[in-house]
N, C-alpha and C positions, 0 to 999 in steps of 0.2 A: 274670526271676522266675516260675518253675511252676505256674501257678493248677493245685487243688488241686477237684474237686470233688465235691460229699459226695451221698451218696445224695439227698439233697430236691432240692438245685441239680440234677441227672442226672434228677431228674421232674417237675423246671418247665420243664428246659432240652429235654425229652422233649413234654412236652406243648405247648414255645410250637412245636416243630419239626411239629407234628403239627397244630395248628388256621391254621400258613400255609401247609400241605399242604393242608390240605379248602379252605380259602378259593381258592386258585390252582385245585384240580378245581371250585370251584363252579364260577369264572368262566367256564373253558375250558367247563364244560359248558353252562353259559346261551347261549357264542358259541355254539357247533356243538347249538344247539336249533336255536337265534333262525334261523341259517344256513339249517340244513334244511331249517324252516317256511318260511323267503324261498325255495327253489331250487325245492321243492318245490311251488311255485301255478303252478309249469308247469304242473303239471296243471289247472290255473282257466284256465288262456288260453282254450280249446276254442277253437284256431284254431291248423291243420297246414295246410302245403305244396298234403299232398291236398285238403286240405276248400280251399281256395281254386280250386285246381284245378278241385274237382267246382262252386264259387260259380259261378270265369265260366262252362264250360258253360252251367248255369242261365239267369245272362244273357244270353249269348248269342244263348238262344233265345226271350228274349223280346219279340224284335221280329217272327220268326217267325211267323205264321199256320196254320201248318198243325202239328200234333202225331204223334209215332211212337210205336210201342208200345215198354214199357217196352226187352226185350229188342235193341231192335235201334242204343239209343240208349246213346251208347261217348263216354269220353271219354276224350284220353291223358295218362293222370297219371302215368306209369313216373318220370321225371324226377322229378317232385315228390315219390314213395313214397320215392324214394333221398334225397333229402334232409331226408325226415322222419326214416326211418333212419340216416340221421349225426348229425342232432341230438337225439335219440333216447338216443344210445350217448352222447353228451359230454353230455347230463341224467345220464345214471344213473349216470355216475363220478362227478359232483359231486354228486349226492343218496349214494351209497354210501360214498363219502370223509368227509364229514361224519355219516352215519349215525354210520358206523364211529368214528369220536373221540366224538358223545354216547356209545356205549359202553363205551370209556376209559377215559372221563372220571368215570364209573360207577362205574368200576372194574372193570370187567366186561370177560369174557372175549369177542374178534372172534365173533362167529356170522352176521358179513354173507355171506348169499347171490350166490352168481358166474355166475348162470346169465344176465343182463344182461352181466355184463362180456366174456362167451365169445362174444362176439356182435364182431370184429373192424370197429374205425374202418379204414377205408380210403383212402391219400391219390387223390386227382383232386377233379373239376368233375362236381357231383349236381342238374342245375335253376340256378337258379339263387346255388347257396353254394358253394368251393371247402374242400379240407379239404386240405393243406399236411402235409411232414414234418414240423413242426418240431409239428403239436398229434397225428400218429399217435401220434408217440414220446412227449407229455407222457401219450393216452392211454394205453399199454401201461404208462407209469410206474406208474402208479396202479391199475392193475392187482393188475401185479405188489405192491403193495405193499399192498394191501389182500390180497391171497392170503399174504404176508408176517403179517401181520398174524393172522389166521386159523389155520396150520398153525403160525405158532409164541408161539403164544396169549399175545399182549402183553394188556399193564395197564397199567394207568397209568402206570409205571414208563415204557413205551417212549413215552410222548406227547408228546416234547421228540424223540427221534425220528423220531416219525410226522412231524412237523409240518415239520420239518427238510429230511426227504427228500421234503413234496409239492408244500413254497409255488411252486417252479418251473415244476411240473406246472399244479399249482393254477389260477396267475396265467394260463399262457398258453390254458387250456379254459375259463374264466371268459370272459376275454375273448374268442374262437371264438366261445364260446354269445353273447356281448353283440352280435355281428357279426353272427349268424345271426338275430337277434330283432330283434334292431330295427334293424336295416339292411336285411337282405336280404324279409324276413318284412313287416314294415311299410313296405317299398318295395313290395310286389304289393300289401297295399295302400291305397294312392296309385291305382295302375293299376285297380283296382276302382272306385276311385269315378269315377274317368276313361270305366272300361267301363258305371258302369250311369248316368253323363250320359249319354252319348249314345245308349245303349237307351233309354235313356226319354225324350229327345227326339225321337227315331223314333217313338216309342208316342204322343205328346202331337201329333204329327202328322197322324195321323187326322182325316181331317177328314167323318168320319160322328159320329167321339163327340161324345155330346155336353157340354153346362160342367159338370151334377154329376160326367160320368162322367171328365172330363178334369181335376175337382177331385179325385177320391179316386187316379187317379193320379200326383197329383202327393204328397197325404197319404203314400202309401206311399215318395214317391224322397227323402222327405227323414226317414223313418222308415228307411228303410236305409242311407241318409247316416250319420246316427247310431249307427247299430252299430258302421257303419267306423269310425267316427270315436273311437268309447269302445275298440273291441277295439286302436288305433294308442294310447291313450291307456294300456293297458291294459301296451300292451310298452315303454311308453316308461319306467314306473313298475319291468317286471320288471324293465326293464333299469337300473335307479338303484338294484335291490335285492341286484342282483349285483354293482353299482361298489364298492360299500359292504362286502359277502360279501370280494371279492376283500382290499378295501382291513381288513378288519380279519385278513384271514389272514395281510397281510403285517404287520401291523403284532405276529398269534403269534408268528411268524416273526423279527425283528427282537428282540424282548422275549423271546425262548425263553428265558434264563439268568435273569432277574429277572420273572420275571410275577406272583409273590409279590411285587412294593411296590407300594404304596395308589395311585402314583399311576396306574401302569402298569393298574392294575385300572381304577382310573376309567376310565381313557381307553376301555380296553379296552371293557367295558361303556357308557358313553357310545354307541359305537360300533353297537354289538346296540343298544340301547336305539330306535338309528336305523332298523336293520333291523326291529324291532317296528312303527314310525309307518308304514314305510314300506307292509307287509303290510298292516295298517289302510287305508289309502287305496288299496290295489288291491282291498281287497274294496268300497271302496264304488262306486265305478266300475261303470257298468253299462251 
């Protein structure tokens, strides 16, 4: 039997679809906003491969009884700078992606600036990190998607396509970012604690030092160890946040055709709230 829609019925149907769509967009906007905030905590880590290199130089000079003029003090940090450049490229691609998803879910035209993504991610070893071909291709894919979103005037109707085309690359880049920070950089912090211990042991071995002076050295030693421990906890916390972001985007991809269902919205928002909690914990670590 053919069902006839009267004008009032059409209005009700249209209104229902509009409400369903709004809930969907609001959910995606909340997810993208929290994911972006989580990723941008990278700026609050205040620790890089280059900083580690410079700090290590300072630690190694502790046991030296002489000083040098500033202009002749040199630290070879070139490999560390290259590692930071590669890390920054991955960070910018992830940040740009979720910033654009947030824009689209607000039904605004993409206005992403591509200056940072013009810097190519290259394959190779840079200090303690390695960038492989798969990661380079994922980075290039996200750059292309962001470019298309900008030039083709993407809006809310493109969200499904945007998520679909990006998911595999997002998973690859998030994993790469996790390894770089939670394994490579955190691993250097383990070495840093060993270096601090070794150098302060040498200082305490000076028999001319008074008991009071040694007590002050011990106090400074534990302060420095605590600073390193806090930085390690921040990196672990940040990596946990990246795991949630990766999981959340995979859920968006898996449910891209039925995101308006209440049970899916609840699942997505639960994971999004997990990211909020991780961000809150990150801020508490000092």
